[in-house]
C-alpha positions as CSV (number, residue, x, y, z in Angstrom):
1,M,-41.7,44.1,-16.0
2,N,-41.0,47.0,-18.4
3,A,-38.2,46.8,-21.0
4,R,-35.9,49.1,-19.1
5,V,-36.0,46.9,-16.0
6,K,-35.5,43.8,-18.2
7,N,-32.5,45.3,-19.9
8,K,-31.0,46.3,-16.5
9,A,-31.5,42.8,-15.1
10,Y,-30.0,41.3,-18.2
11,Y,-27.0,43.7,-18.0
12,M,-26.4,42.7,-14.3
13,F,-26.6,39.0,-15.2
14,I,-24.0,39.5,-17.9
15,C,-21.7,41.4,-15.5
16,I,-22.0,38.8,-12.8
17,T,-21.4,36.0,-15.2
18,A,-18.3,37.8,-16.6
19,A,-17.0,38.4,-13.1
20,I,-17.4,34.7,-12.2
21,L,-15.6,33.7,-15.5
22,A,-12.8,36.1,-14.7
23,I,-12.3,34.6,-11.2
24,I,-12.3,31.1,-12.7
25,I,-9.7,32.1,-15.4
26,I,-7.5,33.9,-12.8
27,A,-7.6,30.9,-10.5
28,S,-6.9,28.6,-13.4
29,C,-3.9,30.6,-14.4
30,Q,-2.5,30.7,-10.9
31,S,-2.9,26.9,-10.4
32,E,-1.6,25.8,-13.8
33,P,2.0,26.3,-15.0
34,A,2.6,28.8,-17.8
35,T,2.6,27.3,-21.3
36,T,5.2,29.7,-22.6
37,T,8.9,29.8,-21.8
38,Q,10.1,33.0,-20.2
39,T,13.2,34.5,-21.7
40,F,15.8,36.7,-20.0
41,A,18.0,39.4,-21.5
42,G,20.8,39.0,-19.0
43,L,22.9,41.8,-17.5
44,P,25.4,44.0,-19.4
45,L,28.9,42.8,-19.7
46,A,31.2,43.8,-16.8
47,S,32.8,47.3,-17.1
48,F,35.7,48.0,-14.8
49,E,39.3,49.2,-14.9
50,I,41.9,48.0,-12.4
51,A,45.7,48.3,-12.5
52,D,46.3,45.3,-14.7
53,F,42.9,44.4,-16.2
54,A,39.8,45.8,-17.9
55,G,36.3,44.4,-18.0
56,S,34.8,42.4,-20.9
57,A,32.5,45.4,-21.7
58,N,35.5,47.6,-22.2
59,C,36.7,45.4,-25.0
60,A,33.3,44.6,-26.5
61,I,32.7,48.2,-27.3
62,C,34.9,47.8,-30.4
63,H,34.9,44.0,-30.9
64,T,31.1,43.6,-31.5
65,S,28.8,43.7,-34.6
66,L,31.4,41.5,-36.4
67,E,30.5,39.5,-39.5
68,D,32.3,36.8,-41.5
69,S,32.3,36.5,-45.2
70,A,29.0,34.6,-45.1
71,G,27.3,37.3,-43.0
72,N,27.3,35.3,-39.8
73,D,27.5,37.2,-36.5
74,V,30.9,36.4,-35.0
75,S,30.9,39.1,-32.4
76,I,33.4,38.1,-29.6
77,G,31.3,39.2,-26.6
78,T,28.1,37.6,-28.0
79,Q,29.7,34.2,-28.4
80,W,31.8,34.3,-25.2
81,R,29.3,35.5,-22.7
82,S,27.3,32.3,-22.6
83,T,30.3,29.9,-22.3
84,M,31.7,28.2,-19.3
85,M,34.8,30.3,-19.7
86,A,32.8,33.5,-19.2
87,N,30.9,32.0,-16.3
88,A,33.9,30.2,-14.6
89,A,33.3,32.1,-11.4
90,K,29.5,31.9,-11.4
91,D,29.5,28.1,-12.0
92,P,27.4,26.9,-9.0
93,F,28.9,23.4,-9.1
94,W,32.4,24.9,-8.8
95,Q,31.4,27.2,-6.0
96,A,29.8,24.3,-4.1
97,M,32.9,22.1,-4.6
98,V,35.1,24.9,-3.1
99,A,32.8,25.3,-0.1
100,S,32.6,21.6,0.4
101,E,36.4,20.9,0.2
102,V,37.1,23.8,2.6
103,A,34.5,22.5,5.0
104,R,36.1,19.0,4.9
105,N,39.7,20.4,5.1
106,P,39.5,23.7,7.0
107,Q,43.3,23.5,7.7
108,L,43.8,23.9,3.9
109,K,41.4,26.7,3.4
110,E,44.0,29.1,2.0
111,V,45.6,26.5,-0.2
112,I,42.3,25.4,-1.7
113,E,40.9,28.8,-2.3
114,D,44.1,30.2,-3.8
115,K,44.4,27.2,-6.2
116,C,40.8,27.5,-7.3
117,A,40.7,31.2,-7.7
118,S,43.8,31.2,-10.0
119,C,41.9,29.8,-12.9
120,H,38.2,30.5,-12.1
121,M,38.7,34.1,-11.0
122,P,42.1,34.8,-12.7
123,M,41.9,38.6,-13.0
124,A,41.0,39.1,-9.4
125,Y,43.6,36.5,-8.3
126,T,46.4,37.9,-10.4
127,Q,45.7,41.5,-9.3
128,A,45.5,40.5,-5.6
129,D,48.6,38.4,-5.9
130,T,50.4,41.3,-7.5
131,D,49.2,43.8,-4.9
132,G,50.0,41.4,-2.0
133,S,46.4,41.2,-0.9
134,S,44.2,38.2,-0.1
135,T,43.4,35.7,-2.9
136,L,40.6,33.9,-0.9
137,I,37.2,33.2,-2.4
138,L,34.7,32.6,0.5
139,D,33.6,34.8,3.4
140,D,35.1,38.2,2.7
141,G,36.8,36.9,-0.4
142,F,36.2,37.4,-4.1
143,L,32.6,36.1,-4.0
144,N,31.6,38.8,-1.5
145,P,30.0,41.8,-3.4
146,D,31.8,44.2,-1.0
147,N,35.2,42.8,-2.0
148,P,37.0,45.5,-4.1
149,L,37.9,42.8,-6.7
150,N,34.5,41.1,-6.8
151,V,33.5,42.5,-10.2
152,A,36.8,41.5,-11.8
153,A,36.5,38.0,-10.1
154,M,33.0,37.4,-11.5
155,D,34.0,38.3,-15.0
156,G,35.6,34.9,-15.2
157,N,38.1,34.0,-17.9
158,S,37.8,37.3,-19.7
159,C,39.5,39.1,-22.6
160,S,42.3,41.0,-20.8
161,L,43.3,37.8,-18.9
162,C,43.8,35.4,-21.8
163,H,45.3,38.0,-24.1
164,Q,47.8,39.2,-21.6
165,I,49.3,35.7,-21.0
166,V,52.9,35.5,-22.1
167,D,55.1,32.4,-22.1
168,P,52.4,30.0,-20.9
169,E,53.3,26.7,-19.3
170,L,51.2,23.6,-18.6
171,G,49.6,24.3,-15.2
172,T,50.6,28.0,-14.9
173,Y,50.2,31.3,-16.7
174,H,52.4,34.4,-16.6
175,I,51.2,38.0,-17.0
176,D,53.6,40.9,-17.1
177,T,52.1,43.1,-14.4
178,S,55.2,45.4,-14.4
179,T,53.6,47.5,-17.2
180,D,51.3,50.4,-16.3
181,Y,48.2,51.9,-18.0
182,P,48.2,52.9,-20.9
183,D,51.3,50.8,-21.8
184,R,50.1,47.3,-20.8
185,L,50.7,44.6,-23.4
186,L,48.0,42.6,-25.0
187,Y,48.6,39.7,-27.4
188,G,46.6,38.3,-30.3
189,P,47.1,36.2,-33.4
190,Y,47.7,39.2,-35.7
191,E,50.3,41.9,-36.0
192,G,49.4,45.0,-34.0
193,Y,47.4,47.6,-36.0
194,R,46.3,51.1,-35.0
195,Q,47.8,50.6,-31.6
196,S,46.9,54.2,-30.7
197,A,43.2,53.3,-30.8
198,M,43.6,50.6,-28.2
199,I,45.9,52.6,-26.1
200,N,43.4,55.5,-26.0
201,S,40.3,53.3,-25.4
202,V,41.5,50.6,-23.0
203,G,45.1,51.3,-22.2
204,F,46.6,48.3,-23.9
205,I,49.2,48.0,-26.7
206,N,48.1,45.3,-29.1
207,L,50.9,43.0,-30.3
208,Y,51.3,39.7,-32.1
209,G,51.6,36.7,-29.8
210,E,52.1,33.2,-31.3
211,Q,51.1,31.7,-27.9
212,T,47.4,32.7,-28.5
213,T,47.2,30.0,-31.2
214,Q,48.9,27.3,-29.2
215,S,47.5,24.6,-26.9
216,T,49.9,25.6,-24.1
217,L,47.8,28.8,-23.6
218,C,44.8,26.6,-22.7
219,G,47.0,24.2,-20.8
220,S,48.1,26.9,-18.4
221,C,44.8,26.2,-16.6
222,H,43.6,22.9,-18.1
223,C,46.4,20.9,-16.5
224,V,45.6,20.8,-12.8
225,F,47.3,19.0,-10.0
226,T,45.6,19.3,-6.6
227,P,47.0,18.3,-3.1
228,Y,45.6,15.2,-1.5
229,V,45.3,14.4,2.2
230,D,45.3,11.2,4.4
231,N,42.7,10.4,7.0
232,E,44.2,12.8,9.5
233,G,44.1,15.7,6.9
234,N,47.9,15.7,6.3
235,V,49.0,16.6,2.7
236,Q,50.6,13.5,1.2
237,G,51.3,14.6,-2.4
238,T,49.6,15.9,-5.5
239,F,46.9,14.3,-7.7
240,P,46.3,14.8,-11.5
241,E,42.8,16.3,-11.3
242,Q,42.6,17.0,-15.0
243,T,45.3,16.6,-17.7
244,P,43.7,17.0,-21.2
245,C,46.7,18.9,-22.5
246,L,49.1,16.2,-21.4
247,E,46.8,13.6,-23.1
248,H,46.7,15.8,-26.2
249,I,50.5,15.9,-26.4
250,N,50.5,12.1,-26.3
251,S,48.2,11.8,-29.3
252,V,48.7,12.2,-33.1
253,Y,47.1,15.6,-33.2
254,P,50.0,18.0,-32.3
255,Q,52.0,16.5,-35.2
256,Q,49.0,17.2,-37.5
257,G,48.9,20.9,-36.4
258,I,45.7,20.4,-34.4
259,E,45.7,22.6,-31.3
260,C,43.0,23.1,-28.6
261,Q,41.8,26.2,-30.5
262,T,41.1,24.1,-33.7
263,C,38.2,22.3,-32.1
264,H,37.1,24.6,-29.3
265,M,37.5,27.9,-31.3
266,P,36.5,26.9,-34.9
267,T,37.4,29.5,-37.5
268,A,34.8,31.7,-39.1
269,D,33.7,31.5,-42.7
270,G,36.3,33.6,-44.5
271,A,37.8,36.9,-43.3
272,V,36.5,39.2,-40.6
273,I,37.0,42.8,-39.8
274,I,37.7,42.3,-36.1
275,A,36.9,45.8,-34.8
276,I,34.4,48.5,-35.5
277,M,36.5,51.5,-34.4
278,P,36.7,54.6,-36.6
279,P,38.1,55.6,-39.0
280,T,37.3,53.0,-41.6
281,G,39.8,50.9,-43.4
282,I,40.6,48.3,-40.8
283,P,42.0,45.2,-42.6
284,E,40.2,41.9,-42.8
285,R,41.8,39.1,-40.7
286,E,41.8,35.4,-41.7
287,P,41.6,33.0,-40.1
288,F,39.4,34.4,-37.3
289,W,39.0,32.1,-34.3
290,Q,35.5,32.2,-33.0
291,H,35.1,32.5,-29.3
292,Y,32.8,29.5,-28.9
293,F,34.9,27.6,-26.3
294,I,32.7,24.6,-27.0
295,G,32.9,21.7,-24.4
296,G,30.4,19.1,-23.2
297,N,29.2,20.6,-20.0
298,S,25.5,21.1,-20.9
299,L,24.4,20.5,-17.3
300,I,25.8,23.7,-15.9
301,L,25.0,25.7,-19.0
302,E,21.4,24.7,-18.7
303,I,21.3,25.5,-15.0
304,L,22.8,29.0,-15.7
305,K,20.3,29.5,-18.5
306,D,17.4,28.6,-16.1
307,N,18.8,31.0,-13.4
308,I,20.0,34.0,-15.4
309,D,18.7,36.7,-13.0
310,E,19.5,34.6,-9.8
311,F,23.2,34.2,-10.8
312,S,23.6,37.7,-12.3
313,I,24.5,36.3,-15.7
314,T,25.5,38.6,-18.6
315,A,24.2,36.2,-21.3
316,S,20.6,36.0,-22.5
317,T,18.4,33.0,-23.0
318,E,19.0,33.3,-26.7
319,D,22.8,33.4,-26.1
320,F,22.7,30.2,-24.1
321,N,20.5,28.5,-26.7
322,A,23.1,29.3,-29.3
323,T,25.9,27.9,-27.2
324,L,23.9,24.8,-26.3
325,D,23.2,24.2,-30.0
326,R,26.9,24.4,-30.7
327,L,27.6,22.0,-27.9
328,A,25.1,19.5,-29.2
329,Q,26.6,19.7,-32.7
330,Q,30.1,19.1,-31.2
331,L,28.8,16.0,-29.4
332,D,27.1,14.8,-32.6
333,D,29.8,15.5,-35.2
334,N,33.2,15.6,-33.5
335,T,33.2,13.3,-30.4
336,A,32.8,9.7,-31.3
337,T,31.1,7.2,-33.6
338,L,29.5,3.9,-32.5
339,A,28.9,1.0,-34.8
340,I,27.6,-2.6,-34.7
341,E,30.5,-4.3,-36.5
342,E,29.1,-7.9,-36.2
343,A,25.6,-9.2,-35.3
344,E,25.0,-13.0,-35.4
345,L,22.2,-15.1,-34.0
346,E,23.2,-18.7,-33.4
347,G,20.6,-20.7,-31.6
348,D,19.5,-18.7,-28.6
349,T,22.7,-16.6,-28.4
350,L,22.9,-13.2,-30.1
351,T,26.5,-12.1,-30.5
352,L,27.2,-8.5,-31.0
353,L,30.5,-6.8,-31.6
354,L,30.5,-3.0,-31.0
355,N,33.2,-0.6,-31.9
356,I,33.7,3.0,-30.7
357,E,35.9,5.4,-32.6
358,Q,37.1,8.3,-30.4
359,L,37.5,11.6,-32.3
360,V,38.5,13.9,-29.5
361,G,42.1,15.2,-29.1
362,H,42.3,14.0,-25.5
363,K,40.6,11.4,-23.3
364,F,36.8,11.4,-23.4
365,P,35.1,12.2,-21.1
366,T,37.5,15.1,-20.5
367,G,39.0,16.5,-17.3
368,F,37.3,16.6,-14.0
369,P,36.5,13.1,-12.5
370,S,32.8,13.7,-12.1
371,R,32.2,13.0,-15.8
372,R,31.3,9.7,-17.5
373,T,30.2,8.2,-20.8
374,W,28.7,4.8,-21.3
375,I,27.0,2.4,-23.7
376,H,23.2,2.0,-23.4
377,L,22.3,-1.2,-25.3
378,T,18.8,-2.5,-25.8
379,V,17.6,-5.6,-27.6
380,T,13.8,-6.0,-28.4
381,D,11.9,-8.9,-30.0
382,N,9.5,-8.9,-32.8
383,N,6.7,-7.6,-30.5
384,G,8.8,-4.8,-29.0
385,N,9.4,-6.6,-25.7
386,I,12.8,-5.9,-24.1
387,V,15.0,-9.0,-24.3
388,F,18.1,-7.4,-22.9
389,E,19.0,-3.9,-21.6
390,S,22.4,-2.7,-20.3
391,G,23.1,0.9,-19.2
392,K,19.6,2.3,-18.8
393,P,19.8,5.9,-17.6
394,N,17.5,7.0,-14.8
395,E,15.9,10.4,-14.1
396,D,17.8,10.8,-10.9
397,G,21.1,10.6,-12.8
398,S,21.9,7.0,-11.9
399,I,22.6,4.1,-14.2
400,T,20.7,0.8,-13.8
401,G,23.2,-2.0,-13.1
402,N,26.1,0.3,-12.2
403,D,27.8,-1.0,-9.1
404,A,28.9,2.5,-8.1
405,D,25.4,4.0,-8.1
406,E,24.2,1.1,-5.9
407,D,27.1,1.2,-3.5
408,A,29.4,4.2,-3.0
409,A,32.3,1.8,-2.0
410,A,32.1,-0.1,-5.2
411,Y,32.6,0.7,-8.9
412,E,31.8,-0.9,-12.2
413,P,34.8,-2.7,-13.9
414,H,35.8,-2.3,-17.5
415,Y,34.5,-5.0,-19.8
416,S,35.7,-6.7,-23.0
417,V,32.7,-9.1,-22.9
418,I,29.3,-8.4,-21.5
419,T,26.8,-11.2,-20.8
420,Q,24.4,-9.8,-18.2
421,P,22.1,-6.8,-18.1
422,D,23.7,-5.5,-14.8
423,Q,27.1,-5.3,-16.6
424,V,27.6,-1.8,-18.0
425,Q,30.5,-0.4,-20.1
426,I,31.2,2.9,-18.4
427,Y,34.2,5.0,-19.5
428,E,35.2,7.0,-16.4
429,S,37.8,7.8,-13.8
430,I,37.2,6.5,-10.2
431,M,39.4,8.0,-7.5
432,N,40.9,6.2,-4.6
433,N,42.0,7.6,-1.2
434,T,45.2,6.9,0.7
435,D,43.7,3.7,2.1
436,G,42.9,2.4,-1.4
437,E,39.2,3.0,-1.0
438,V,36.8,4.6,-3.5
439,T,36.4,8.3,-2.9
440,Y,34.4,11.2,-4.5
441,T,36.0,13.8,-2.3
442,L,38.6,15.6,-4.5
443,L,41.2,16.2,-1.8
444,R,41.1,12.6,-0.7
445,G,41.8,11.5,-4.3
446,S,45.4,10.1,-4.3
447,G,45.1,8.0,-7.4
448,Y,42.8,6.2,-9.8
449,L,41.4,2.7,-9.2
450,K,39.9,2.9,-12.7
451,D,40.5,5.2,-15.7
452,N,39.2,3.7,-18.9
453,R,38.2,7.0,-20.5
454,L,38.4,6.6,-24.3
455,L,41.9,7.4,-25.5
456,P,42.8,9.9,-28.3
457,L,44.2,8.5,-31.5
458,G,47.8,7.6,-31.3
459,F,47.9,7.4,-27.5
460,D,50.2,4.6,-26.4
461,K,48.7,3.2,-23.1
462,G,51.7,0.9,-22.6
463,N,54.1,3.7,-22.3
464,A,52.0,6.5,-20.8
465,E,53.2,8.2,-17.7
466,A,51.4,7.6,-14.4
467,D,49.6,10.9,-14.5
468,I,47.8,10.0,-17.7
469,A,47.9,6.2,-17.6
470,V,45.0,3.7,-18.0
471,Y,44.0,2.1,-14.8
472,G,41.9,-1.1,-14.1
473,E,41.0,-3.9,-16.5
474,A,41.2,-1.6,-19.5
475,S,45.0,-1.6,-19.2
476,S,45.1,-5.3,-20.2
477,D,42.3,-5.1,-22.8
478,A,43.9,-5.6,-26.2
479,D,40.9,-3.9,-27.9
480,F,41.1,-0.8,-25.8
481,I,43.6,1.3,-27.7
482,G,44.3,4.9,-28.8
483,G,41.3,6.0,-30.8
484,S,39.0,3.1,-30.3
485,D,37.5,0.3,-28.2
486,S,35.6,-2.8,-29.0
487,I,33.1,-4.7,-26.8
488,T,31.4,-8.1,-27.3
489,Y,27.9,-8.7,-26.0
490,L,26.6,-12.3,-25.7
491,I,22.9,-12.2,-25.2
492,N,20.5,-15.0,-24.3
493,T,17.3,-14.7,-26.4
494,S,15.6,-17.9,-25.2
495,G,11.8,-17.4,-24.8
496,Y,11.7,-14.6,-27.4
497,S,11.0,-14.6,-31.1
498,G,13.0,-12.6,-33.7
499,P,13.8,-10.7,-35.7
500,F,15.6,-8.8,-32.9
501,T,16.2,-5.0,-33.0
502,V,19.5,-3.8,-31.5
503,T,19.7,-0.2,-30.4
504,I,22.9,1.3,-29.0
505,E,23.7,4.8,-27.7
506,L,26.8,6.4,-26.3
507,L,25.6,8.6,-23.4
508,Y,27.5,11.4,-21.7
509,Q,27.0,12.9,-18.2
510,T,28.7,15.9,-16.6
511,L,28.1,15.0,-12.9
512,S,27.8,11.3,-11.9
513,Y,25.3,10.1,-9.4
514,Q,27.7,9.3,-6.6
515,F,29.8,12.4,-7.1
516,A,26.7,14.5,-6.6
517,T,25.6,12.4,-3.7
518,D,28.9,12.8,-1.9
519,L,28.9,16.6,-2.5
520,F,25.5,17.0,-1.0
521,T,26.5,15.3,2.2
522,T,28.3,18.5,3.1
523,E,26.1,20.1,5.7
524,G,25.7,23.8,6.7
525,E,27.2,25.2,3.5
526,E,25.0,27.7,1.7
527,L,26.7,27.3,-1.6
528,V,26.3,23.5,-1.5
529,D,22.6,23.9,-0.6
530,D,22.1,26.4,-3.4
531,F,23.6,24.1,-6.0
532,A,21.6,21.2,-4.6
533,S,18.4,23.1,-5.2
534,S,19.5,24.0,-8.8
535,F,20.6,20.4,-9.4
536,D,17.3,18.9,-8.1
537,A,15.4,21.1,-10.6
538,A,17.7,20.3,-13.5
539,D,17.3,17.6,-16.2
540,K,19.7,14.9,-15.1
541,M,19.2,12.7,-18.1
542,P,22.5,12.2,-20.1
543,K,23.2,13.6,-23.5
544,V,23.3,11.2,-26.5
545,V,26.7,11.5,-28.2
546,T,26.0,9.0,-31.0
547,S,23.7,6.0,-31.7
548,A,23.0,3.2,-34.1
549,S,20.6,0.4,-34.6
550,Q,20.3,-2.9,-36.6
551,T,17.7,-5.7,-37.1
552,V,19.0,-9.2,-36.7
553,S,17.1,-12.3,-37.9
């Protein structure tokens, strides 16, 4: 064989080999998950103009590229767009709850949707209410892309909503819709400056409004009473669905000048020039309240982050990561401390006294009755064997030993002393229906069988009104007081050798196992099914609020 033929044969061998390797590599890439995390930019902020409101993009044009004295980016739209406030209408859990409650109580469709739209889609709601048109959410309502107020609805709790509120009251907000473009009134924490610039750009006159720095502004939505029905679907009264502002009023914090904004909108480092409009010379403002709106709802934020394109989110992956980092810091630094006050081994009995100090300005966990926090305690021997474990979290969102997660008709009581692994200290609110039975359906909730959520400092449980009272065994627990709770554990260590290591965690969960289970029993509702798919794919393990450990000999 001559050299030319040999070279041609060799070349063909190389090509065939390369082709085979390429097929193997392609097949491997298709069968194996990607090793890199895809990021998403998100959509632009909403730009629209209706009679009484403007879109977040209209405001962000000037209130972006802001820096504090330390050079940190404090741009309002950047911080806001990845919060639950911005995504109040896009929250898939909320949408599923609306669909579920309407399906279970179709006779109350208008009542339910009107109530829910008022705070989750407030611009669309207020405009429709002013114009005398429908305030419904489902079907042809605000969620429908063809609805003329859909864009305003999906902009959530946006700039021109909160800053137009005047004379807020707990449970309701007021907006002066009698004013017309360009003379609509917009309130902020500073005296109006260069009002002509805002009049010309967005049709609002900027004025000072003390209410923007007060908790009542937040309480206009975060003080919710919902109707409840009996077995026949007849409305029997109203139920305190969430009352963090009432709880705050009954703590020491208002007297200390601590408002909702203090914790949920922390001030920037030094002064900020709050707009970039020409000409130059705009004065610096201090304090500047950052639009973080930090809470504890990491579950829904993570679902939104993982479905940016699917849910038409205006925040990027990076934006969500920043908000989730702030949330984690809030849980770590400003929520609670957990300490082992006493640890004594006498014979085979290990006695532990734990103390929780509550740092939040209202009950924790806060608000909606799907949330819970609990103590996960583990004792191991000198070989690392588990001697005792109470409150183990599971990947499906349940808690080992929790009566409620094993039986929807039961619930875990409050404890002052724990002696068995299947006893778990869970701080939560458990609703009852008009027959006194446990329920996870919001409109069947007529009261609370249990509410031992951790109380804010200064809260007097003995004199608290019924809407914010303590219910269940915690009401008679002398160690369960405003600002703290103490629990004793008596643990049998027979058969194990010390020294023993005690590890404790305070865990937090947005959506409890049975609350989710009850929601997903609603059949034939697309919004419920969509959220079920997102929830199934989500990480349901709880967040660690605080932890501690100690070795006992």
